[in-house]
C-alpha positions as CSV (number, residue, x, y, z in Angstrom):
1,M,-84.8,2.7,-131.1
2,R,-83.4,-0.7,-132.8
3,Y,-83.5,-3.0,-130.2
4,L,-87.2,-1.5,-129.1
5,G,-88.4,-2.0,-133.0
6,E,-86.9,-5.7,-132.7
7,I,-88.8,-6.0,-129.4
8,G,-91.9,-4.4,-131.0
9,L,-91.6,-7.2,-134.1
10,Q,-91.5,-9.9,-131.5
11,L,-95.0,-8.8,-129.7
12,A,-96.4,-8.5,-133.0
13,F,-95.5,-12.1,-133.6
14,V,-96.8,-13.5,-130.2
15,V,-100.1,-11.4,-130.9
16,L,-100.5,-12.3,-134.4
17,G,-100.1,-16.0,-133.6
18,A,-102.5,-15.7,-130.8
19,L,-104.7,-14.3,-133.0
20,F,-104.5,-16.6,-135.5
21,L,-105.1,-19.5,-132.8
22,A,-107.9,-17.6,-131.9
23,S,-109.6,-17.2,-135.3
24,F,-109.2,-20.7,-135.8
25,W,-110.5,-21.7,-132.4
26,I,-113.7,-19.9,-133.6
27,F,-113.8,-21.0,-137.1
28,S,-113.4,-25.1,-135.9
29,N,-116.5,-24.4,-133.4
30,V,-118.7,-22.6,-135.6
31,D,-117.9,-25.4,-138.7
32,S,-118.9,-28.0,-136.1
33,S,-121.5,-26.7,-134.3
34,L,-123.3,-24.2,-136.6
35,V,-122.4,-24.9,-140.5
36,Q,-122.1,-28.8,-140.4
37,E,-125.5,-29.1,-138.5
38,F,-127.4,-26.7,-141.1
39,K,-124.9,-27.3,-143.8
40,N,-127.4,-28.6,-146.2
41,D,-130.1,-26.3,-148.1
42,R,-133.6,-27.0,-146.6
43,V,-136.9,-26.6,-148.5
44,S,-140.8,-26.8,-147.5
45,V,-143.4,-27.9,-149.3
46,I,-147.3,-27.8,-149.0
47,L,-148.3,-30.9,-150.5
48,N,-152.1,-31.9,-151.8
49,P,-153.0,-35.1,-149.5
50,D,-154.4,-36.7,-152.2
51,Y,-150.8,-37.1,-154.1
52,V,-148.3,-38.0,-150.6
53,D,-147.3,-41.3,-152.2
54,D,-147.0,-40.1,-155.6
55,F,-144.6,-37.2,-154.1
56,K,-142.5,-39.6,-152.3
57,S,-141.8,-41.7,-155.7
58,F,-140.6,-38.1,-157.2
59,V,-138.4,-37.1,-154.3
60,R,-136.9,-40.8,-154.3
61,S,-136.2,-40.5,-157.6
62,R,-134.2,-37.3,-157.2
63,D,-130.5,-37.5,-156.3
64,D,-130.3,-33.9,-154.7
65,V,-132.9,-34.6,-152.1
66,I,-130.6,-36.1,-148.8
67,K,-133.6,-36.1,-146.5
68,Y,-137.1,-35.8,-146.2
69,E,-140.1,-35.6,-143.8
70,I,-143.7,-35.4,-144.3
71,Q,-145.9,-34.0,-141.8
72,D,-149.6,-34.9,-141.8
73,R,-152.3,-32.7,-141.0
74,E,-152.2,-33.1,-137.5
75,A,-148.4,-33.0,-136.7
76,N,-148.8,-29.5,-138.5
77,K,-151.6,-28.8,-136.3
78,N,-150.0,-29.9,-133.1
79,S,-147.0,-27.7,-134.2
80,L,-149.0,-24.9,-134.9
81,R,-150.2,-25.1,-131.6
82,K,-146.9,-25.4,-129.8
83,L,-145.9,-22.6,-131.8
84,Y,-148.6,-20.3,-130.9
85,P,-150.0,-21.6,-127.1
86,E,-152.4,-18.5,-126.7
87,L,-154.4,-19.7,-129.9
88,G,-154.9,-23.6,-128.7
89,S,-158.4,-23.2,-128.1
90,V,-159.1,-21.5,-131.5
91,L,-157.0,-24.3,-133.2
92,E,-158.9,-27.1,-130.9
93,Q,-161.8,-26.2,-132.9
94,L,-160.8,-26.3,-135.9
95,E,-161.0,-29.8,-137.7
96,E,-158.0,-31.5,-139.7
97,S,-158.7,-30.5,-142.9
98,F,-157.9,-27.1,-142.6
99,F,-154.6,-27.9,-142.3
100,P,-152.1,-28.9,-144.9
101,V,-149.5,-31.6,-145.3
102,S,-146.3,-30.6,-145.6
103,V,-142.7,-31.6,-146.5
104,N,-139.3,-30.8,-145.4
105,L,-136.7,-31.6,-147.1
106,Q,-132.8,-31.3,-147.0
107,V,-131.5,-31.1,-150.5
108,K,-127.9,-30.1,-152.4
109,D,-129.4,-27.1,-154.4
110,A,-132.3,-25.5,-152.9
111,P,-133.1,-23.4,-156.3
112,T,-132.4,-26.1,-158.7
113,F,-135.0,-28.4,-156.6
114,L,-137.7,-25.6,-156.7
115,K,-137.4,-25.3,-160.4
116,G,-137.9,-29.2,-160.5
117,L,-141.2,-28.9,-158.5
118,E,-142.5,-26.3,-161.2
119,G,-145.6,-28.1,-162.9
120,I,-146.1,-30.6,-160.6
121,P,-149.7,-30.5,-159.3
122,E,-149.5,-32.0,-156.0
123,V,-147.4,-29.3,-154.8
124,S,-149.3,-26.2,-153.2
125,A,-146.6,-24.2,-152.5
126,A,-142.8,-24.3,-151.8
127,Q,-140.0,-22.0,-150.5
128,I,-136.5,-22.2,-149.3
129,V,-136.1,-21.8,-145.3
130,H,-132.9,-22.4,-145.1
131,R,-129.3,-22.3,-147.1
132,P,-125.9,-23.0,-145.3
133,P,-123.6,-20.1,-143.9
134,V,-121.3,-20.3,-146.5
135,K,-120.4,-16.5,-146.7
136,L,-119.7,-16.7,-142.7
137,K,-117.4,-20.0,-143.2
138,Q,-115.5,-18.4,-146.0
139,F,-114.8,-15.2,-143.6
140,L,-113.6,-17.2,-140.4
141,S,-111.6,-19.2,-142.7
142,G,-110.1,-16.4,-144.5
143,S,-109.4,-14.6,-140.9
144,S,-107.6,-17.7,-140.2
145,A,-105.5,-17.4,-143.2
146,L,-105.1,-13.6,-142.9
147,F,-103.6,-14.4,-139.0
148,L,-101.5,-17.3,-140.4
149,S,-99.6,-14.9,-143.5
150,L,-99.5,-12.1,-141.1
151,W,-97.7,-14.7,-138.3
152,V,-95.0,-15.9,-140.8
153,L,-94.4,-12.6,-142.1
154,A,-94.2,-11.2,-138.9
155,L,-91.6,-14.3,-138.1
156,V,-89.5,-14.0,-140.9
157,V,-89.1,-9.9,-140.6
158,V,-88.3,-10.7,-136.7
159,L,-85.7,-13.3,-137.6
160,Y,-84.3,-11.1,-140.7
161,F,-83.4,-8.0,-138.3
162,Q,-81.9,-10.7,-135.6
163,M,-79.6,-12.3,-138.5
164,E,-78.3,-8.9,-139.8
165,R,-77.7,-7.9,-135.9
166,L,-75.6,-10.8,-135.4
167,A,-73.9,-10.5,-139.1
168,Q,-72.3,-7.3,-138.1
169,L,-71.2,-8.3,-134.9
170,Q,-69.5,-11.4,-136.2
171,M,-68.7,-10.3,-139.6
172,D,-65.1,-10.6,-138.9
173,R,-65.1,-14.0,-137.4
174,W,-67.4,-15.3,-140.4
175,S,-65.0,-14.0,-142.9
176,L,-62.3,-15.8,-141.0
177,M,-63.9,-19.4,-140.8
178,K,-65.3,-18.9,-144.5
179,M,-61.4,-18.0,-145.3
180,L,-60.2,-21.6,-143.3
181,G,-62.8,-23.5,-145.1
182,A,-64.8,-24.3,-142.0
183,P,-68.3,-25.9,-142.3
184,S,-71.3,-23.3,-142.4
185,M,-73.4,-25.5,-139.8
186,K,-70.4,-24.9,-137.5
187,L,-71.5,-21.2,-137.6
188,F,-75.4,-21.4,-138.0
189,L,-75.9,-24.0,-134.7
190,P,-74.9,-21.7,-132.0
191,I,-77.3,-19.0,-134.3
192,C,-79.9,-21.1,-134.6
193,Y,-80.1,-22.6,-130.7
194,P,-81.3,-19.3,-129.4
195,Q,-83.4,-18.3,-132.2
196,L,-85.4,-21.6,-131.3
197,A,-85.6,-20.8,-128.0
198,R,-87.1,-17.4,-128.7
199,I,-89.2,-18.8,-131.2
200,I,-90.6,-21.7,-129.0
201,L,-91.1,-18.8,-126.1
202,A,-93.1,-16.9,-128.6
203,S,-95.4,-19.8,-129.5
204,G,-96.0,-20.6,-125.8
205,L,-97.2,-17.2,-124.9
206,A,-99.4,-17.1,-128.1
207,V,-101.1,-20.3,-127.0
208,F,-101.4,-18.6,-123.3
209,L,-103.2,-15.4,-124.7
210,S,-105.4,-17.3,-127.3
211,A,-106.6,-19.6,-124.0
212,I,-107.6,-16.4,-122.4
213,F,-109.2,-14.9,-125.3
214,A,-111.4,-17.9,-125.4
215,S,-111.9,-18.0,-122.1
216,E,-113.1,-14.3,-122.1
217,F,-115.0,-14.7,-125.3
218,E,-116.9,-17.7,-123.6
219,S,-117.7,-15.7,-120.9
220,V,-119.0,-12.7,-122.4
221,F,-121.2,-14.6,-124.9
222,L,-122.3,-17.0,-122.5
223,W,-121.2,-19.9,-124.5
224,Q,-119.6,-23.2,-124.1
225,W,-117.2,-24.3,-126.7
226,E,-114.4,-27.0,-127.2
227,P,-111.4,-25.4,-126.5
228,L,-108.5,-25.8,-128.7
229,S,-106.7,-29.3,-128.1
230,W,-103.8,-30.0,-126.6
231,F,-102.5,-31.5,-130.3
232,I,-103.6,-28.0,-132.3
233,N,-101.2,-26.2,-129.7
234,S,-98.5,-28.4,-129.6
235,L,-98.8,-28.6,-133.3
236,F,-98.4,-25.0,-133.4
237,V,-95.4,-24.5,-131.0
238,V,-93.6,-27.5,-133.3
239,G,-95.0,-25.8,-136.5
240,S,-93.6,-22.4,-135.6
241,S,-90.6,-24.2,-134.7
242,L,-89.9,-26.1,-137.6
243,I,-90.5,-23.0,-139.8
244,G,-88.3,-20.3,-137.8
245,V,-85.5,-22.9,-138.8
246,A,-86.1,-23.4,-141.8
247,V,-86.5,-19.5,-142.4
248,C,-83.4,-18.5,-139.9
249,F,-81.3,-21.2,-142.2
250,V,-82.0,-19.9,-145.5
251,L,-81.2,-15.8,-144.0
252,F,-78.3,-17.5,-142.9
253,K,-77.0,-18.9,-145.8
254,L,-78.2,-15.7,-148.1
255,R,-76.1,-13.6,-145.8
256,Y,-73.0,-15.6,-145.6
257,R,-72.6,-16.2,-149.5
258,E,-72.2,-11.9,-149.0
259,V,-69.2,-12.2,-146.8
260,A,-65.8,-11.6,-148.2
261,L,-63.0,-13.9,-147.4
262,G,-60.5,-13.0,-144.3
């Protein structure tokens, strides 16, 4: 039963590593394709045509305006024609004076910007049309952090039980070597190498599983996202190895201190 428990922990380590890589892959692609593209607040303003120049001066005087685009009456008429092609004949008969002049703005804080528009006579109407998906980004980054924490915890637990098993098997040898004053590294290195090999193998399996998940995810949702680079995957394996060696060394030193002499 003990060996089955250790096998289960090792499988959990592999699965959690794969989930961390998969969640990081989703987060990085969503951040680059969605969040970065729509990272700014967007505001739409209906403007009195007689005050376009005054509104330009107002916008240029504000530090919170990132970008703005003015659409004249003709542009708005064409936009409506494209949006409602079935009404093309009706829209064609209307004079351009029936259509407003609008301004699309990207701002740092939409509510604050709207407050700044209060009392300006040239503004007929204004509304927020988009706010960045901050909660989505927080959820995805939080998921990645959660799986990373669980993955590290699984690694620590796996190494702890393996170190306890090795300590029980080699207790007499450790006691003798400690009595003879042998350097502890001579005992640690033969223990570390097999654990390092297991960690590298498990990390490689996690990378493989995450690649399968990404492929299935794209096929289900018909998306084409950038896969995790070899650098990220290699960094994951190297990071796993370094963390594993550090944890293994700490556990060994703690356990070795408890060994009685000879």
